N, C-alpha and C positions, 0 to 999 in steps of 0.2 A: 926676722927671717922667718919661713915657714916651712915646716919639714915633718910630712905625715908620718914618715918612717920611725921618726924619735920612738924609741920604747923605755928609756929609761933618763932621769933628771934628777937633781938633786931638790929644786923646788918647784912645784908645779902649782901655777894660781889658777882657779875655777873662777873664769870671770875677767874681762877685759876693759871693762867700763871703767870710770875714773878713780874708782878706790884699789882695784887690782892691777892698772897701770901704774898707778902712785907707788904701788908696794914694788913692783918690777922695776921701776925706774931708780927707785931709792936703792935698789939693790944690786945695780950697775957699778964693776968694777970690785964687787966683794968676793970675787973668787968662786961663788956659789953658780954653778947652770941651773938658769930658771927658765922655766917655759911656762907661756900663758895661753890659756886655753879660752877662746872666743867664741860664742855662738854666732854672732854677726859675720857677714861675708868680708865688711871693713872696720875699721876703727874710726868710724864717720857716724852720726846719726844727725842729721839736720832734727832740732828739737828746740822750739823756741820758750818752751818752759824755764823759767825762772828759778836760779838757786844762788841762795844765801851761800857767801862765804866770810867766814869771819877774818879779823886781823890773823888769828894765829895761823890760819890756813894759806892767807897769802904770803905768812913768811916760809910754810911749808912748800909750799908753790914753787916760790922764789929759789929756796934751796934744790929744787928739782930741776932747774932750768924751764921752768913751764910759765912762769907768771910775765914775763916780757911778752910773750905771745899772744897772753891771754889778756892783758892788761888794757890795751887801745878798746877793747869791748865790754870792758868791765866798768859799771858805773860804782863811783865809792858813796858809802853812806858816812856823812859826816854828823848827822843828829838823828835820833831815836825818840819819838813823843810816843810815851804809854799813858792810856787813860780806860777809864770804864762808861759803856752808856748809860745813862741813868743814875750816876752817884758822883760825889764829889771825889777829890783827889788825882793826881796827874803827875808826869813825871818825865823830865828829858835828859837823855845822854849826849857828851858832846865830846867829840872826838878830841879837840884842843884842850878839855879838862882832864884827858886821861894823857895827852902827849903823845899820839898815835895820829897819824896822816889822815886814817878813817877808823871808823869802827866797824866796817864791813864793807862788802862789795857786793854787788848782785850782777850776774853773768847769767846767760843763756844756757842752758844744759849742754846743746849742741856743740857750741863754743868752747868750753870747758872740754867737753869729752875729746874734741879734735886736737885741741892742743896737747893734752895728755896723750893721747893718741899718735901723733906725729913725732914726740919725744920717745915714746915706746920703740916705735920702730927704727929710730935712730940711736939706740941703746944696745944693739948687739942681741938682745934678747931672742930666745926662739918664739915666735908667737905663731899659735895654730888657729884660722881664724875659720869660720865655718864648721866649728867643733863645737860639736852639743853633748855635753857631759850627762851621763844617765845614771851612772854609778860611781859610788866612791865607798873604799873600803880601809880601813887601817889594820894591819897585823903589827906583832911585836917586831918582825924584821924591815917591813916598807908599807907604804901606801899603795894603793891602786885606783887608776882611773880608768872607768869604761865609755867611750865616747864614740860618736858616729862623726866623719867626716866624708864629703863628696859620695854618700850613697856606701860606705864601707865602715864597719866596724872595726875600733881600735882600742889596745890596751895600753896603758903608761904606767910605768911604777915609777915611785917617787920617794927619796927619804921623808919627805916632808910634804902634805897636801894642805893649801889655804883655799877655802872656801870665800869666795868674795860675793860680788853681785849676783854671778851665775850660780852660786850656791844657793841661792833661794829657790831653785829645782830639785834640790836634795834637802826636804825638811831633816832637821835633827829628831832624836828620838822624843824630845821634850822641849816646849816651850812655854813661857808665861806670857799669855794675851789677853788681851782687854779690845774689844771692838767698840767705840765711843760712840756708835749709832750715828756717825757725822760722815760728809764727806766735803772735801775743799773743791770749790769750785773755782778755778784759776782763768786767767785772761791779763790783756794788759788794758787800762784804760787810761785816758788823759783829763788832767783837771786842769779848771780857767787859772789856774795858778801855776807857775812853774814850779818843780819839786825842790830845787835848790841843795838835794842832796838830804834832805829829810825822809827817814822812813816812819811809820806809823805802825802801832801795835794797839788796836784798839778793843776792848772785852766787850761784848755783849751778853745777852741771857742765852744766846743762840750758840755763843761760840766766839773767838775771836777773828777780826777781821784785819789782814796784814795788807800794808802798801808798802811796796818797796821801790826804789827808783831804780829805773832800768831805762838807760837811752833817754828820751825827752818825756818816756810815759814814767807809768806806776805797772808794775806788776802787782797785780790783786791774788791774794789767797781769802777766799771768803768762806769761812766754816759754815756749812748748813747741814741742817739735819736731813739724814738720808732719805728719809720720806718725801723730803722736798724737792731734790735735787732735779728730778727731770723737771718740774714743772721750771724751776729756775732756769734750766738750760733752754726750756722751750721758749722762754720769754723773749719778746722784741728786744731792741737796743734800748729803748726808750721806756720799756717797762722795768728793764732791768737797772739802769741807770738811776731811774727813781726811787727802787728798792733801796737800792745802794745808798744813796743820798741820806735815805730816811734812817738808814742803819748806822753808817757813820758819821753823818753830820756836816758841819760845812767848816771845817777846820782849814781845807785844801780848796775852798772854794766850791766851786759847782763842779760837778763829774760831766764831760762835754763828749766823751766818745767810748766805745769799748770795743774791742777787739773780740775774734772767735773764742768762744768758751769751750772748758772743758772739765772735767771732775773726776776724782778717784776717791776711793774710801779711806777713812783714817782708823788707825789702831796702834797700839803697843803692841810691840811682839820684841821679847826678849828670848834668845837661844840658850840653853845648858852647855856650857863648856863640854868639848869632847872628853872622854876618858884618855883616850891616845894622845900623847903628843905629837903624835905624826898626821894628826888632823885639825887643823884649826879652822875658825871662822873668824871672818872681819865684816865692816861694813852692813850692807842689808841684810848678809848673810847670818848675822849676829844680833842685828838690832835695827827696828823700825820705831819711828819715834812719832808724834804729833808734830806738824811742821810749827806748831807757835813756839817762836823764839830762834827758829831755825838752825836747830842744833844737831840735825840727822847727817847729814853729808861731812859736816866738819867732824863728827864723831868719828865715821870713817875714815877719813883722811889722817887723823890721828891715831886711829889703829894701824895703818899702814906703816905711818912712818916710825911710829914705837916699836913695831914688829922688826921692821929693816933694821932698826938700832939692835935690835936683840937678836936678829939671826946673823948681822957681821960679825959680831963677837964671837961665835960659834964654828970651829972647824966644819970642813964637810962630814968627816965621819961622825961628829956629833948630833947633827940634824937628825931629828925625831926620837932622840934616845934621851937626851938632856930636856928635864921639865922646863919649861918656860915660866917659871913660878912668879917672878919678878914681872915679867910682862902682865901676866895675868892679873896679879894685884893692882897694878898702875891702871890698867885699862878697866878693870871690875870696879874701882873706885869712879873713875870718869863716866862711865857707861852708867853706874847705878846712880850718881848724882843728875848727869843729863836726864836720864828718864823721870828719875824722882820729881825735878823742877819742873819739865814739860808736863807730866801726870797733873801734879798738884795744880799747875797754873790753869789745866783744861777744865779741872774738876770743879776748882777754886771760883773762876769766875764765870763759868757758863749757867749761871742761875740768877735769878732775882730774888732770893731769900734775904729780907732785908738788915739783919743782924750781919750776914756774911758780906752784903754790900757795903755796910758801914765799915767793916773790919778791913775791906780791899782797899778803900777810900783812906784809910789811917795808913793802910802800909805804903801805897804809892807816895801819900803825903811824907813820910818819913823817909822814903827815898830821895824825893826831893829836897828835904832840908836839913838831911844829915850826907855831906859829899863824901867822908869815907865810906859809907854803907853803899852809896850810890858807885862808886869808885870798884869795891868788892864786887858789886853785882855785874857791872860793865865786864870788869877782867873774866869773870867767870863765861860770859858769854862769848868773849874773844879767845880764852886759853882751856878751857875747860878745866878739870879739878886741880891741874897742875897749878893754877892760879893761886891756890888757897894757901 
């Protein structure tokens, strides 16, 4: 439901995108009054961008009652092939080796958003759409949000405010950031050979190239130096496919077609935790990672699930007064581990230094030859820090 007259709630979530919606749905039945403030007018955003969902995320979406809606439009990944261009060493992860139905799934962002939005609207949560938050503050007694809706300014107080996707407009006092000087060029491509559920992570001196099965096609994420992005977007389809073939190789046969292209800059951004227990950040408001290994959204979804578990155990009167120390410790281990792993992959593979190229080859060969090591790596991809 929507209610612009609302002045106070137990928990206010800024951002009704996938992570914020997941948190609100997970809190259904907790006894806490929850309000979601979403800048969009509706909880739908047709968006063909591909998003990688780990097996752990599938389990969370299933518990939220969302997976049955999304599953028909999601493509399972049963194998992941990892290699480097210009050097030896490769490995392949298999779902059956790990005893799971799939290593992960690929869906369009718009389908994921719509499935979570539908469940959110059915949950009984107060949803304020068209609500643009411009201010967030916390005191010892409460948190406060300033927002505009339908041309009018409003104030909402809460025992606890959670900044999710919408929190990007409210930067924290300090962030650790690194600009990779790269952008991701994304589109769908079709290959002469059917994908058969196989995904690729191909490391090149310019950065990783990911092919993710999506329907009958592949979703391509091609890391490109920022200075070269405009030229790559301006290429004809024939030129684009020619360069992609040269960079990726012929493991999947010939690239035969490409869809419309877009690009977005790549960076690492980690927010400092708020000093107030009444103001928390999750999802993109807390961390933005390079898309290599597809960890970003999966980290955010685990944020939402673990925070809901912590909040369900608290009485309404203790919200914002009891520090969530256990939650912060658990999430910090997961976020630090995920960000360190992706950062090392980007820095360690995006160069052509011969000794490092040989070391990468040895690491990939070790993964391929040592099943226990490969299993641990795959479980990290699927479940995060809790898999260790």
